[in-house]
Structures are given as structure tokens and as C-alpha cells.
C-alpha positions in Angstrom: -10.8 40.9 170.9 -7.5 39.0 170.6 -3.9 39.1 171.6 -0.5 39.1 170.2 2.8 38.2 171.7 6.4 38.6 170.7 8.5 35.5 171.1 12.0 34.5 170.2 14.0 36.6 172.6 16.9 35.3 174.6 20.5 35.7 175.4 23.0 35.9 172.5 26.6 37.0 172.2 27.6 40.1 170.3 27.6 39.4 166.6 25.0 36.8 166.9 21.5 36.6 165.5 17.9 36.2 166.7 14.6 36.1 165.0 11.6 37.5 166.8 8.0 36.5 165.9 4.8 38.3 166.7 1.8 36.0 166.2 -1.8 37.1 166.7 -4.7 35.1 167.9 -8.0 36.7 167.0 -7.3 39.7 164.8 -6.0 39.2 161.3 -2.6 40.9 161.1 -3.0 41.5 157.4 -5.4 44.3 158.3 -2.7 46.2 160.2 0.5 48.1 159.6 2.9 46.5 162.0 5.9 47.8 163.9 8.5 46.7 166.4 9.7 48.9 169.3 12.1 48.3 172.0 12.8 49.6 175.5 16.1 49.2 177.2 16.4 49.5 181.0 16.1 53.0 182.2 15.4 54.3 178.7 12.4 55.4 176.7 10.7 53.1 174.2 12.2 53.6 170.7 11.1 52.6 167.2 12.9 49.8 165.5 11.0 48.9 162.3 7.7 49.1 160.6 6.1 47.2 157.6 3.0 48.0 155.5 0.0 45.7 155.4 1.2 43.7 152.4 4.8 44.0 153.2 5.7 46.2 150.3 7.1 49.0 152.3 9.4 49.0 155.3 11.1 51.5 157.5 14.0 51.2 160.0 15.6 53.1 162.7 19.1 54.3 161.7 20.6 52.3 164.5 19.4 48.9 163.1 19.3 49.6 159.4 21.4 47.0 157.5 21.3 44.6 160.5 17.6 44.0 161.1 14.9 42.9 158.7 11.2 43.2 159.3 8.9 40.8 157.4 5.5 39.3 157.5 3.6 36.2 156.5 0.0 37.2 156.5 -1.0 33.6 155.8 0.5 32.6 159.1 -0.8 35.8 160.8 2.8 36.5 161.9 5.3 39.3 161.7 9.0 38.7 162.1 12.1 40.7 163.1 15.3 39.1 162.0 18.2 40.6 163.9 21.8 40.1 162.8 25.1 41.4 164.0 23.6 42.1 167.3 25.3 44.5 169.7 25.1 44.9 173.4 23.2 48.2 172.9 20.4 46.2 171.2 19.6 44.7 174.7 16.0 45.6 175.4 12.4 44.3 175.7 11.1 44.1 172.1 7.3 44.6 171.5 5.3 44.4 168.4 2.5 46.9 167.7 -0.4 47.2 165.2 -1.9 50.2 163.5 -5.3 50.0 161.9 -4.6 52.7 159.4 -6.1 51.7 156.0 -3.3 53.5 154.1 0.4 53.3 154.7 1.5 56.9 155.2 5.2 56.3 154.4 8.5 56.2 156.0 8.8 58.1 159.2 5.1 58.2 160.0 5.1 55.0 162.0 8.2 55.8 164.1 5.9 57.3 166.6 4.3 55.0 169.2 1.1 57.0 169.2 0.4 55.8 165.6 -0.3 52.3 166.9 -3.5 51.0 168.4 -2.6 47.7 169.8 0.5 46.3 171.5 1.7 42.8 172.0 3.5 41.4 175.0 7.3 42.0 174.9 10.1 39.6 174.7 13.5 40.2 176.2 16.6 40.3 174.1 20.0 40.3 175.9 23.2 40.7 174.0 26.4 40.0 175.9 29.7 41.6 175.0 
């Protein structure tokens, strides 16, 4: 058993930056493909980014590509989401998720929430215009 929580959310002006962290207590994150999803008020949850177990491969939603960067530090058992050039439409609750797939099945595969086995607590990001 264990838990994970996303932290680092907050209120930021459009054009600003935030870095989210997802740290796990208990499970070793290096054993998992990790992803970030977000859910805006009144909308469905959507994929943001994913990263393979050793951080070699990444995938991004088109809406964040070039602005967001997913990374991981397995020694610290933490996954990050660096968000730059934030826009009001990025406002959402952001959650990290873990998939215990042994292999990384490539870009696109991890854009579906059903691929993930565990979910961390979300953190709210609010971008003001």
C-alpha cells in the first residue's frame, strides 16, 4: 500500500509558470509509467503528459506541447510537471497517475486514463487572465 499526492498548484497569472510534483510514499515510482491528467470544472478528465519508467520516452497532449515538460527523479521517488506560458484554459485540478506496465507501449497508448492503475490526489491550478 502507499499513496501519492500532487503538490505545487496555486494561482498564477497568464504567461506564468508552475511546477507540480508527485511524490510517492510506499511504492517505488521507478516501477511505473507515470502520467499527468487534468480536469477542468464541468469538463471530462483529459490527458496532459506521460513518461516512461526511466524517463527516456515522453508524450504530450497537443494543447500543452512546447509549454509543459514532464520529468522524473527516481532517486527522489518523484515525478514533475513543469508548466510554462500558462493560459487560463489550463485551469484545472491536476492529478498524477501510475501504470504498472512492464513495457512502455509508446506515444498515444498512455493518453487513456484506463491504462493507469493508481491515482494520486489532485492539486488545483488556477490561471488568471
